[in-house]
C-alpha positions, -999 to +999 in steps of 0.1 A: -724-200-119-717-173-096-742-181-069-781-179-074-780-142-076-756-144-109-759-169-132-728-175-156-723-194-186-696-195-213-706-201-250-678-201-275-660-175-259-694-155-249-697-148-211-733-146-205-739-128-169-777-130-158-788-112-128-810-137-111-835-122-083-866-118-107-889-120-075-869-082-067-868-074-106-830-077-103-828-048-082-791-043-071-788-063-037-757-069-019-758-104-034-759-092-071-737-063-067-709-087-055-716-116-074-716-092-105-682-079-094-668-115-093-682-121-125-664-090-142-629-098-125-632-136-140-641-123-172-614-098-173-587-122-162-602-150-186-583-150-220-609-176-235-638-151-228-639-125-259-672-111-251-700-104-228-738-102-226-752-088-195-788-095-190-820-103-164-841-128-155-877-126-155-895-090-164-866-069-152-831-063-163-827-043-134-847-018-116-816-001-095-810-004-059-829-022-035-844+003-015-846-022+014-808-023+021-806+014+016-789+031+046-806+051+068-785+059+097-756+070+080-740+106+075-730+119+038-692+105+041-705+073+050-731+071+023-701+077-002-679+052+009-711+027+007-715+037-030-684+024-041-693-010-044-720+000-072-696+028-088-671+001-090-693-019-114-695+011-137-660+013-135-652-020-143-675-022-172-659+007-184-624-007-183-628-043-194-609-047-227-637-068-242-668-055-257-700-058-234-738-062-245-765-053-225-796-074-234-824-055-218-853-078-212-876-058-192-876-030-168-845-009-168-848+018-142-827+039-120-792+025-115-803-002-137-804+020-164-772+033-153-759-003-156-771-008-192-755+024-203-721+013-189-724-015-217-710-007-249-742-019-265-778-018-258-800-043-275-838-041-260-867-063-263-899-048-276-914-044-239-883-031-222-885+004-209-860+026-193-859+057-167-838+076-149-864+076-118-839+086-093-856+119-088-890+100-074-872+091-044-854+121-039-820+106-054-794+119-074-784+096-106-754+074-099-735+046-115-720+067-141-755+081-155-744+117-154-710+104-177-730+085-201-767+100-209-753+133-220-728+119-242-754+095-261-785+122-261-768+155-256-768+179-225-805+190-228-821+158-232-802+142-205-814+167-179-851+162-194-848+127-186-828+132-152-851+160-141-886+146-150-877+110-140-896+102-173-901+066-183-894+057-222-902+026-241-876+003-261-886+022-292-885+055-276-848+048-263-836+038-301-848+068-315-827+089-292-798+066-299-796+049-262-804+013-282-791+000-307-817-025-316-852-034-309-865-069-312-892-091-299-883-106-266-882-142-279-853-129-303-836-110-278-808-138-265-802-147-301-797-114-315-771-106-285-755-136-292-750-130-330-735-095-322-714-109-295-700-138-316-694-113-344-671-092-316-656-125-304-641-131-341-624-096-342-589-087-331-594-088-292-564-067-285-569-038-312-606-038-302-596-034-263-570-006-273-598+011-295-627+009-267-598+026-243-596+057-263-632+060-271-644+060-236-619+088-229-624+107-261-646+132-249-623+148-225-594+150-248-582+169-278-574+159-313-537+163-305-542+139-274-561+114-294-536+114-320-507+106-295-532+081-280-539+064-316-500+060-324-491+046-288-522+020-295-509+014-330-478+003-317-489-021-293-511-034-320-486-037-347-465-060-322-493-085-315-500-120-332-534-109-342-519-080-367-496-104-379-525-129-386-546-103-403-520-089-427-512-123-436-551-131-439-554-100-463-519-112-484-539-147-488-575-135-494-589-154-466-608-146-434-584-137-404-586-164-375-578-141-345-587-167-320-558-182-298-536-153-313 
């Protein structure tokens, strides 16, 4: 446990992080932001953790920033600095060398939508909904929304979702490629765990290297990607996971990467 605002548990190498201020629909309060940052730091450093599930308690995954905590007396430069804590979460999720699954259980609005997009996969319950609703309060999408959304749905649709602040259902989000799976609410945790455990059985060092390249691939040329792949392969081939994988292939058995 990371405090009352963030619940933290580990199940067979899967870290489950739950935003736990359901009375506020898990808006990004100072306590949730600080707790989530601590949880991600622990996940990054703990070699026994091999995959991550990020979810929310109650009816909301996360409805974005806590308006009651918004600065009212700051100038533009001060607000830019104030934004660093939320922006840092997006960076940590992007750089963490373990697969992250957002299990979206309800409302995913504003920065909460951005938070889900920063995960590697989104699994949503049938009652989940999504919205880039920043414009409704005269704000700009943040926490990496301008990076992730156009990469997933294309520039035109990203503009439409941001400019109109349109809310979409879980099924609509799946049709746009935002969501991987839509499941009944009662099956959300089970489905997220299935995927997380599947990922946790992978060669984690190779997976982390691949995630790093993929997250930068839209800004690199083919030549740069080929170079990055060569460097990554050099690192991957030097690991015990690679040796186990080759040995398992030769012996015609399933590789055991855990603990390698």
